[in-house]
C-alpha positions in Angstrom: 35.0 -45.3 -3.8 35.0 -44.3 -0.1 31.9 -44.4 2.0 31.2 -41.5 4.3 29.2 -41.3 7.5 26.9 -38.7 6.0 23.5 -39.5 4.5 23.3 -38.5 0.8 19.7 -38.6 -0.4 19.1 -39.7 -4.0 18.6 -36.9 -6.5 15.0 -35.6 -6.7 12.9 -37.0 -9.5 9.6 -35.8 -10.9 7.6 -38.0 -8.5 9.5 -37.2 -5.3 8.9 -33.8 -3.7 10.9 -33.1 -0.6 10.9 -29.8 1.3 11.9 -29.7 4.9 10.9 -33.3 5.4 7.3 -32.9 4.1 5.6 -34.6 1.2 4.0 -32.6 -1.6 0.6 -31.3 -0.6 -2.3 -31.7 -3.1 -3.5 -28.2 -2.3 -0.5 -26.8 -4.2 -0.9 -28.8 -7.4 -1.8 -26.7 -10.3 -3.1 -28.2 -13.6 -0.8 -28.0 -16.5 -1.7 -25.2 -18.9 -3.7 -26.5 -21.9 -2.0 -26.2 -25.3 -3.5 -23.5 -27.5 -6.2 -24.7 -29.8 -5.6 -23.9 -33.4 -8.5 -24.0 -35.8 -7.7 -24.7 -39.4 -9.9 -25.1 -42.4 -9.4 -28.5 -44.3 -8.2 -26.7 -47.4 -5.3 -25.0 -45.7 -3.8 -28.1 -44.1 -0.5 -27.6 -46.0 -0.2 -23.9 -45.0 1.3 -22.9 -41.6 -1.4 -22.2 -39.0 -2.8 -18.7 -38.9 -2.0 -17.3 -35.4 -5.0 -14.8 -35.6 -7.4 -17.8 -35.5 -6.1 -19.0 -32.1 -8.7 -19.2 -29.4 -8.7 -15.9 -27.4 -9.9 -15.4 -23.9 -13.4 -13.9 -23.7 -13.4 -10.1 -23.8 -13.9 -8.2 -20.6 -17.5 -7.1 -19.9 -18.5 -3.8 -18.4 -18.7 -5.4 -15.0 -15.0 -6.4 -15.2 -13.8 -2.8 -16.0 -13.1 -0.4 -13.2 -15.0 2.9 -13.6 -13.1 6.0 -12.7 -16.3 7.7 -11.9 -16.9 5.3 -9.0 -14.1 7.0 -7.0 -15.8 10.4 -7.2 -19.2 8.9 -6.4 -18.2 7.3 -3.1 -19.7 10.1 -1.1 -23.0 10.1 -2.8 -26.1 8.7 -1.2 -27.1 6.4 -4.1 -29.4 3.7 -2.9 -29.2 1.6 -6.0 -25.6 0.4 -5.1 -25.0 -2.4 -2.6 -23.5 -1.0 0.6 -21.0 -3.8 1.3 -19.8 -4.1 -2.3 -16.5 -2.3 -2.0 -13.6 -2.8 0.3 -10.1 -1.3 0.6 -9.3 2.4 0.0 -12.1 4.8 0.1 -12.2 8.6 -0.3 -13.1 10.3 3.0 -14.2 13.8 3.8 -11.5 15.9 5.3 -13.2 17.1 8.4 -12.6 16.6 12.2 -13.3 13.0 13.3 -15.5 13.0 16.4 -15.0 9.3 17.3 -11.9 9.2 19.5 -10.8 5.7 18.5 -11.2 6.4 14.8 -9.4 9.7 15.3 -6.5 7.9 17.1 -6.3 5.2 14.4 -6.3 7.8 11.6 -3.6 9.8 13.4 -1.3 6.8 13.8 -1.7 5.8 10.1 -1.3 9.2 8.7 1.6 10.1 11.0 3.5 7.1 9.9 2.6 7.9 6.2 3.9 11.5 6.5 7.1 10.3 8.2 7.7 7.8 5.4 7.1 10.6 2.8 9.6 12.9 4.6 12.2 10.1 4.7 11.7 9.3 1.0 11.9 13.0 0.1 15.2 13.5 1.9 16.6 10.2 0.5 15.5 10.7 -3.1 16.3 14.4 -3.5 19.0 15.0 -0.9 17.0 17.8 0.7 17.1 18.7 4.4 13.8 17.9 6.2 12.5 18.8 9.6 9.0 17.4 10.4 7.3 17.9 13.7 4.0 16.2 14.5 2.3 16.9 17.8 -0.5 14.7 19.0 -3.6 16.0 20.8 -2.1 14.6 24.0 1.0 16.7 23.5 3.4 14.1 22.4 5.9 15.4 19.8 7.0 13.1 17.0 9.9 14.2 14.8 11.7 13.3 11.6 14.9 15.2 10.9 17.9 14.9 8.6 21.3 15.1 10.3 21.9 18.8 9.7 18.6 19.8 11.3 18.9 17.3 14.2 20.2 19.9 16.7 16.9 21.9 16.4 15.2 18.9 18.1 17.9 17.6 20.4 19.6 20.7 21.8 17.9 22.6 24.7 17.6 25.8 22.6 15.7 24.0 19.9 13.5 22.2 22.4 12.7 25.6 24.1 11.8 27.1 20.7 9.5 24.2 19.9 7.9 24.4 23.3 7.3 28.2 23.0 5.6 27.7 19.7 3.4 25.0 21.0 2.4 27.1 24.0 1.5 30.1 21.8 -2.2 30.8 21.1 -3.7 28.6 18.4 -4.5 31.1 15.7 -3.9 34.7 14.7 -7.7 35.0 14.3 -8.1 34.3 18.1 -5.8 37.2 18.9 -7.7 39.5 16.6 -11.1 38.5 18.1 -9.8 39.0 21.6 -8.4 42.5 20.8 -11.6 43.6 19.0 -14.0 42.6 21.9 
């Protein structure tokens, strides 16, 4: 048998843990699962164990179940609930956000979300998508599929978009100005 110049470590055993030169960390040790407890009556020791008598986990109580009504009650002013109890997604009222930083954060998150939805729609269904999002500072964000790309990149398309953006905000404004 020839000897080589390369170090060949011994095969790992149950006691030796080796990952990138580090020893096993006790924080990552998990206790072995306990075997199921089977309760038998003394008279049925010859019969096979009845699986319905195995020890079951305790049933979930009302506090463990999520209530669908909680989602609709998020906007209510119920003082009996703890204010810091819930985290994560919350239902918000769809109205103008006066706080500029909150408005900017909401714009960024929702813009990326709608861009993702446009991409998924075009990918999953093969449809042509043109999405324009204009921020309050006037920056134009776009998502287009290849066939609609010229509407955004060519000068004619850019001029059309600019003309639409420079137009009055609403038809109602034009009617009010004409009536007064």
